[in-house]
N, C-alpha and C positions, 0 to 999 in steps of 0.2 A: 245664248248669254254666253257661254263660254268663249265663243269667238271673237264675241265682243271685247271680252276681258282679256282675249291673246292679243287681239288689234290694239287696244288701248296699252297694254305692258309692253307691246313692241314698240309704238310711237314713242312713249316715255323712255324706253332706254336707248332710242336711237338717236332722242334729243340730248339725254345727259353725255353718252358718247359722243356726241358732235359738240358739245361744250367742252367736255377735257380733252379731247384732239390739240397737240401740242400748240397748234399754230392758232385756235380761237380760246384756249385757255391762256396763251401768254398774254395774246389782245385784251381780252376781258379783265386780267389781274392788271395789266399797265394801266388802262383804263379807269379801273374802280379806287386804284391805289394813286392816280393823277387827281381824279376827284378829290380823296381824300388831303392833298395839299393843299388844295385849293378852300378847303372848308375846315373852319376850326371847331366846331361844334359836333360832338358824335352823332348826335341826333339827325343834324341833316346831314353829316356822311352817309348815315343809314338810309335818308330819304333819298339823295341821289344816286346812291347804288340800288336802291328798291328800282326806281325811275329808269336806270340805265338797263336793269334787267328784264322791266317789262317794255322797254324800247325793241329789248332783241326778241321777244319772244312774241311780240306782236309783228315786228318784220317776218318772223319763220311763218307765224300761223296766217298772214293773212295772202303771203307770197303763195303759199300752198295752198288755201281756199281759191285764190283765183286760178290757179293753174289747173285744177281739178275741175273747179265749175265751167272752165272754159272750155276743157274736154268732153267733159259729160254734156255739157250743155250742146253741142252739135251733135243731132241725129249719128249722121254719118259717123262721127269720129266714135260716139258710145257705142254704135254696132259694132265697129270695127274692134275697140277694146273688149266689148263683151265676147267678140269671137276669137281674138289671139293674144287676149290680154295672157291667157294661162300660157301659152306658148314662150311668149316674150318673156315671162317673170323669171322662167329658168335660169336664161344667159345672162339678164340683169343680173341677178342676185350672186351670179358666179364672178361675173366682170367687178361687180361692187366687193363681193370678198376678195380680189385679188388687187384693188384698189387700198383695199383695209390691211392686206400682207405686205402691201409697197412692192407688190410684182407688177404692177402699172404704177407709173408716177407721170405726172403731169404737171404743168404750170398754167393756171390761169389767171386771166385778167381782174385785179381787186379793182376795189373801191379806197382812193385815196383823200383825204384832208389836209391841207393846208397847216402849217402849226397858225395861223392867224385866225381861221375858221374853227380850229378844233380848241382855241384858247376862249371863244367868243362863246361858243356851245358852251364848254364847263364854265364859264362867268355867268351863264344863263339861268344856274340853279337847275332844279329838278326838270324843267321842261327840256333845258339844253340835254342835259345828261340822257333824258327819254331818246331825243333825236339822234345824239351819240350811239345809243344802242340800235336804234333804227339803221343808222348807217354802218355801223361796224359790223351788223348781223350778215349783211348784202357782200361783204368781202370772204367769199366763200374759199376755203382750200381745199385742196382734192379731194381730202377726206370726208370735209363737212358735205362737199358738193355731191360725193358717190354717195353719202346717207340719205341725203335730202331727197336728189333727183333719181337714184338707183335704188333706194329702198323706200323711203315712206310715202313717195307720190305712187308708185307700182303697186304697195300695200295699201294704199286708200281707195286706188282705183277699182283693187280687187275685193273690199271689205265694206262690208253692209254699213260701217262705221263712216265711211266717205269723208265728209269735210270735216269730223267732227277731228279727225287724227291729226292736222296739222296745229291746231290749238293744241293737244295735248304733247306732241311733238315740240311746241312753242316752250311749255310749262318746263320739260325737259331739261331744254335748254339753259333754260334760267336759274335752275336750282344751285347748281355747283357754284355760277357767278353770285348771286344770293347769300351764298354762305359765305364766301370770299369777303363781301361787302358788310357782312353781320361782324365779319372777325375784324376788320379794319376798323369799323366802329366801334369796336369793343377795345382795340387798341392791341390786339395781337400783333407782335412782332416778329416772330418765328415763320413768316408766310414764305418765304424761301424754302423751308426746311420740308413743309405742308406741300408746296409745289413741286420738288422734288418724289415725294411720295405718291402725289396723285399721277405724276408722270410716270413713275413707274406701274402704277397700276393701270393706266390707261395705256399702256404697251402690251400688258399681258391680254386685258379684257378686250382689246380692238383683235388681237391676233385671234384670238379663241372666238370671238364674234365674225371674223374673217372666214376662220373655218368651217364653222357652221354654216353662214351664207352660202359658202360654194357648196356642201353637202347638201344642204336645201336646195340649191340651185341646179344641181346634179339630179336630185330624187324628181322635182318639178318637170326637167327636161325628160329623164325618163318615161314619165307619165304621158306628158302631153306634146312631147316631139318624135320620142323614139317609139312611143306606146309598149314600153316593157312590164309595166304592171297592168 
């Protein structure tokens, strides 16, 4: 039971950290703000923001579910992972930690929408906002890619919770976005102030998480690779 709670809590935290990372956070606020400019009724702003948030959550959850089921659905791959996942987890966590500390940086190809298609989706109401969330979730930045592929997927493969974790991760990615959607719907005008606060909060929590990942990765490497413990 405790192992499941730790796995759920880790997946939720990874999702929140992904959502408040600078690149996804800026994209999310820009998208929700743009939605609010196209809609005059506060209730519809909230519904569109909620639909956008659900789109992001579903995109991450389904992508993770497909990857995990694809890997575990092939007997040879499942056996390989069962045999070597413990050894691979340490180096993966260390590499993810180095990404979070920005010791390792890289550029990833993103998903781009033309202004015409962007406007068309926004003007399609809640369904368009949902589709916008689905698409923007796939525009992974290096930090969010490291958290998703380098932490969540190995965690899910190594946990009894398995395919449930991408859905918990998806909820984590949606919570901060939903808060901003509610704030915009309520007419909060000082979003830039909160954006700066969250950016500072994200900086320190990302650094702390990166250090923890490296320490845990070293511990796993010591156990499974170097046989020190």
